[in-house]
C-alpha positions in Angstrom: -18.8 16.4 27.8 -18.8 20.0 26.5 -15.6 22.0 26.3 -15.7 25.8 26.2 -13.3 27.7 23.9 -10.4 28.1 26.3 -7.1 29.8 25.6 -4.6 29.4 28.4 -1.3 31.4 28.3 1.6 29.2 27.6 4.6 29.2 29.9 7.8 28.5 28.1 10.6 27.2 30.5 14.2 27.2 29.4 13.3 27.8 25.8 13.0 31.6 25.5 10.4 33.7 23.9 8.9 32.7 20.5 6.6 34.7 18.4 3.0 33.5 18.3 1.4 32.9 15.0 -2.2 32.4 13.9 -3.4 29.3 12.0 -7.0 29.1 10.9 -8.0 31.9 13.3 -6.4 30.1 16.3 -3.3 31.5 18.0 -0.6 29.0 18.6 3.1 29.3 19.6 5.9 27.8 17.6 8.1 25.6 19.8 11.3 23.6 19.6 10.8 19.9 19.4 12.9 16.8 18.8 14.0 16.7 15.2 12.6 19.9 13.8 14.5 23.2 14.1 11.9 25.8 15.1 14.3 28.7 14.4 13.4 28.2 10.7 9.9 28.6 9.3 7.5 25.8 8.6 5.5 25.6 5.4 1.9 26.8 5.7 -0.7 24.1 6.2 -1.6 22.4 3.0 -2.5 19.2 1.1 -2.2 18.1 -2.5 1.4 19.4 -2.7 4.0 17.8 -4.9 7.1 16.2 -3.2 10.3 14.4 -4.2 13.6 13.4 -2.6 16.5 15.3 -4.2 19.4 12.9 -4.2 21.9 15.5 -5.3 21.5 17.6 -2.2 20.1 15.0 0.2 16.9 16.8 0.9 13.2 16.6 0.4 11.7 19.2 -1.9 8.0 20.2 -1.9 6.2 22.5 -4.3 2.8 24.2 -4.3 -0.4 22.7 -2.8 -3.8 23.8 -1.5 -4.3 25.4 1.8 -6.0 28.7 2.8 -4.8 29.6 -0.7 -3.2 27.8 -3.7 0.5 27.9 -3.3 3.4 28.3 -5.7 6.3 28.1 -3.2 9.2 25.7 -3.2 10.4 24.3 0.2 13.1 21.9 1.1 13.5 19.8 4.3 17.2 19.7 5.2 18.0 16.6 7.4 21.3 17.7 8.9 19.7 20.9 10.3 16.2 19.5 10.8 14.8 22.5 9.1 12.2 23.4 6.4 13.7 26.1 4.2 11.8 28.1 1.6 13.9 28.6 -1.6 13.9 32.0 -3.2 13.5 31.4 -6.9 13.1 34.1 -9.5 11.2 32.0 -12.0 9.0 29.1 -11.1 5.7 27.4 -12.1 2.5 29.3 -11.3 0.5 28.5 -8.2 -1.1 25.0 -8.4 -2.2 22.0 -6.4 -2.6 18.3 -7.4 0.4 18.4 -9.7 2.9 15.5 -9.7 6.7 15.7 -9.4 9.3 13.0 -9.9 13.0 12.8 -9.5 14.9 11.8 -12.6 18.0 10.1 -11.2 19.7 9.7 -14.6 19.8 13.4 -15.3 19.6 14.7 -11.7 16.5 16.9 -12.3 13.0 17.1 -11.0 10.1 16.9 -13.5 6.7 18.4 -12.8 3.6 18.0 -14.9 0.0 19.4 -14.7 -2.0 20.3 -11.7 -4.8 22.7 -11.0 -4.0 26.5 -11.0 -6.2 29.4 -10.0 -9.0 28.5 -12.3 -8.2 25.5 -14.5 -6.2 22.3 -15.0 -2.8 22.6 -16.5 -0.7 20.7 -19.1 2.7 22.3 -18.5 6.0 20.4 -18.1 8.6 22.0 -15.8 12.2 21.0 -15.0 14.0 21.8 -11.8 17.8 21.6 -11.9 18.9 20.4 -8.5 22.4 21.8 -9.0 21.5 25.3 -10.0 18.1 25.4 -8.2 16.4 26.8 -11.3 13.0 26.0 -12.7 12.6 25.9 -16.5 9.4 25.3 -18.5 9.9 23.1 -21.5 7.6 22.9 -24.5 7.4 19.5 -26.1 5.7 19.3 -29.5 2.9 17.1 -28.0 1.8 16.9 -24.4 -0.9 15.1 -22.4 -4.2 17.0 -22.1 -4.5 19.2 -18.9 -5.1 17.2 -15.8 -4.7 17.1 -12.0 -4.4 14.3 -9.4 -2.8 12.0 -12.0 -0.5 9.1 -11.3 3.1 9.7 -12.4 6.5 8.0 -11.6 10.0 7.9 -12.9 11.0 4.6 -14.5 14.7 4.3 -13.6 15.0 1.1 -15.7 14.0 2.7 -19.0 14.7 6.3 -18.2 11.1 7.5 -18.7 8.5 9.4 -16.8 5.3 7.4 -16.8 1.9 9.0 -16.5 -1.6 7.6 -16.1 -5.1 9.2 -16.2 -6.1 11.9 -13.7 -9.1 14.1 -13.0 -11.1 15.2 -16.0 -9.4 12.9 -18.5 -9.6 9.3 -19.8 -7.5 6.3 -18.9 -4.6 7.3 -21.1 -1.0 6.2 -20.6 2.0 8.5 -21.5 5.8 8.3 -21.4 8.1 11.3 -21.2 11.7 11.2 -22.5 13.8 14.0 -20.8 16.7 13.6 -23.2 14.6 14.3 -26.3 11.9 16.4 -24.5 9.1 14.3 -25.9 5.8 13.0 -24.6 4.5 9.8 -26.3 1.0 8.3 -25.8 1.5 4.5 -25.3 -2.0 3.0 -26.2 -1.7 -0.3 -24.3 -4.4 -2.9 -25.2 -5.7 -3.4 -21.6 -5.9 -0.5 -19.2 -7.3 0.2 -15.8 -10.5 2.3 -15.4 -9.8 6.1 -15.6 -9.3 7.6 -12.1 -7.8 10.4 -10.1 -6.2 10.4 -6.6 -4.7 7.0 -7.0 -1.5 6.1 -5.1 1.4 5.3 -7.4 5.1 4.2 -7.1 7.8 2.7 -9.4 8.6 -0.8 -8.2 12.3 -1.8 -8.8 11.5 -5.6 -8.3 9.1 -5.8 -11.2 10.4 -2.6 -13.0 6.9 -1.4 -13.3 4.6 1.4 -12.3 2.1 0.4 -9.6 -1.2 2.2 -8.9 -3.7 1.6 -6.1 -7.2 2.8 -5.6 -8.4 6.3 -6.6 -11.8 7.6 -7.6 -13.6 6.5 -10.8 -17.3 6.8 -10.4 -16.8 5.5 -6.8 -13.7 4.7 -4.7 -11.6 1.8 -5.9 -9.4 -0.8 -4.2 -7.9 -2.4 -7.3 -4.1 -2.6 -7.8 -2.4 -2.5 -11.3 1.2 -2.6 -12.6 2.4 -1.1 -15.9 5.5 -2.5 -17.8 6.9 0.2 -20.1 9.1 -2.2 -22.1 6.1 -4.5 -22.8 3.5 -1.7 -22.9 1.2 -3.8 -20.8 -1.1 -3.2 -17.8 -1.7 -6.2 -15.5 -4.1 -6.3 -12.5 -2.6 -7.5 -9.2 -5.1 -9.5 -7.3 -4.7 -10.0 -3.5 -7.0 -11.5 -1.0 -6.0 -9.0 1.7 -5.6 -5.3 0.7 -6.4 -1.8 1.9 -10.0 -0.6 1.6 -11.1 1.5 -1.3 -9.2 4.8 -1.0 -8.8 8.1 -2.7 -5.8 10.4 -2.1 -3.9 7.9 0.0 -0.3 8.8 0.8 2.2 6.5 -0.8 5.9 6.2 -1.4 8.5 3.4 -2.2 11.3 2.1 -0.1 14.0 1.5 -2.7 16.3 -0.4 -0.3 13.8 -2.9 1.0 11.8 -2.7 -2.2 8.4 -2.2 -0.6 5.5 0.3 -1.1 4.3 2.3 1.9 0.6 3.4 2.0 -0.8 5.7 4.7 -4.2 7.2 5.3 -6.6 8.3 2.5 -10.2 9.1 2.0 -12.2 5.9 2.4 -15.7 7.3 1.8 -17.3 10.7 2.1 -16.5 12.0 5.5 -14.4 9.0 6.6 -10.6 9.4 6.6 -8.1 6.7 7.5 -4.8 6.7 9.4 -3.8 3.1 8.8 -0.4 2.0 7.5 0.1 -0.7 4.9 3.1 -2.2 3.2 2.9 -3.8 -0.2 5.5 -6.3 -1.5 5.4 -6.5 -5.3 7.6 -9.6 -5.3 4.9 -11.6 -3.6 1.8 -9.4 -4.3 1.2 -9.3 -0.5 -0.3 -6.4 1.4 0.4 -6.3 5.2 -1.3 -3.9 7.6 1.2 -2.5 10.1 0.5 -1.7 13.8 2.7 1.3 14.7 2.8 2.4 18.3 2.5 6.0 17.1 0.9 7.3 13.9 -0.2 10.5 12.3 -3.8 11.5 12.8 -6.3 10.6 10.1 -5.6 12.4 6.8 -5.7 12.3 3.1 -3.7 14.0 0.3 -0.6 14.4 2.4 2.7 14.5 0.4 4.8 11.5 1.3 8.3 10.6 0.0 11.1 8.1 0.7 14.6 9.3 1.5 17.1 6.7 0.4 20.1 8.3 2.2 18.4 8.5 5.6 16.3 5.3 4.9 13.0 6.7 6.1 9.9 8.3 4.6 8.8 11.9 5.3 5.1 13.0 5.4 3.9 16.6 5.6 0.4 18.0 6.3 -2.6 16.8 4.5 -6.4 17.0 5.2 -8.3 15.4 8.0 -11.4 16.8 6.3 -11.9 19.0 3.2 -11.8 22.3 5.1 -8.9 21.6 7.5 -5.2 21.7 6.4 -2.3 20.4 8.5 1.4 21.3 8.6 3.0 18.7 10.9 6.0 16.7 9.7 6.4 12.9 10.4 9.0 10.3 9.7 8.3 6.6 9.1 11.0 4.0 10.0 10.9 0.9 7.7 12.8 -1.1 10.3 10.6 -0.5 13.4 7.5 0.3 11.3 6.8 3.2 13.6 6.1 6.9 13.0 7.8 9.9 14.7 6.4 13.4 14.9 9.1 15.9 14.1 7.1 19.1 14.6 4.6 21.0 16.6 2.7 22.1 13.5 -1.1 22.0 13.2 -1.9 18.3 13.7 -5.7 18.1 13.6 -6.0 20.1 16.8 -9.3 21.4 15.5 -10.8 17.9 16.0 -9.7 17.0 19.5 -8.3 18.7 22.7 -4.6 18.3 23.3 -3.2 17.8 26.8 0.2 18.5 28.1 3.0 19.0 25.6 6.5 17.7 26.4 9.4 19.2 24.5 13.1 18.4 24.4 15.5 21.4 24.1 19.3 21.6 24.2 19.1 22.4 27.9 16.7 19.8 29.2 13.1 18.8 29.3 10.5 21.5 28.9 6.9 21.1 29.9 4.6 23.5 28.2 1.2 23.7 29.8 -1.9 25.3 28.5 -3.5 24.5 25.2 -6.3 25.6 23.0 -9.4 23.5 23.5 -11.9 23.9 20.7 -14.2 20.9 20.9 -17.8 21.5 21.9 
């Protein structure tokens, strides 16, 4: 069936007027929805952004990313108000995507390393003070070579930031000590193949960095763990596991001590929207069957919020040329996803029907959508 390009005027009932905006040449109307406060702005569509949970302020913080441009903005998602808020910061890292941020719970700071700027990969180390909301670049005597899409976690057991490989570099392993501002290359005897776009978390059961998949002369489905105290990499072998993936979306549930994996690029042109849980205590992967799930995507920032006990996902790519800006929550008890926003959610790929919205004064039916499929 062929669909013409149709734009039907949207009737807003009981909500009041909202300013239309244009996303990727398509006019859409911001709307109120359950969970997300539309009175505040939503970050522009993007993928490959850096994201962490700020325990000091009970909020998710996101930096940079790639969309219609390379971004250098800092956003926070505030749970009490259900709002994305852009922070106005005088000094911050330059624009970049594919950088990695981690939250250092011992010192209550956020540590960012690397990424790709306007024209090249970077090797900068930046610190964000969660109390003062200030970015500061630090200059260790030695640093890892410039890289992007690397694996990086905070090892809360040993108070170290652990880094592995990335795009354009070898399979090197590094550790960063915030207290002394020093990077140290670790030189373990056995190491995984070099790769970029791997999913990674710090597992509190085994006190190890876990990586899955990535791209290394082909997509990979291997899983490894790194023990900083022993300086050893060990391959985790499982009979059942996700397919070979690059840029899957991963985070770690610190309460139930499980790794969450969503989506990812399976092969060229094929993108997943499956949900998996990995238990490092038993080395068992379990595919979930949520009633609702985000559309297919890769490279979407995903982070666990230990206070609210859920995971937040933002945006990502359904394909290399399309960027999303929808916000989702994953419940580790029900193993279901909830869409918090009416941001761009792969509407370039399929027609959307009637939209039901909940406002403070009742149910609102918004009819009329943009149908773009041919």
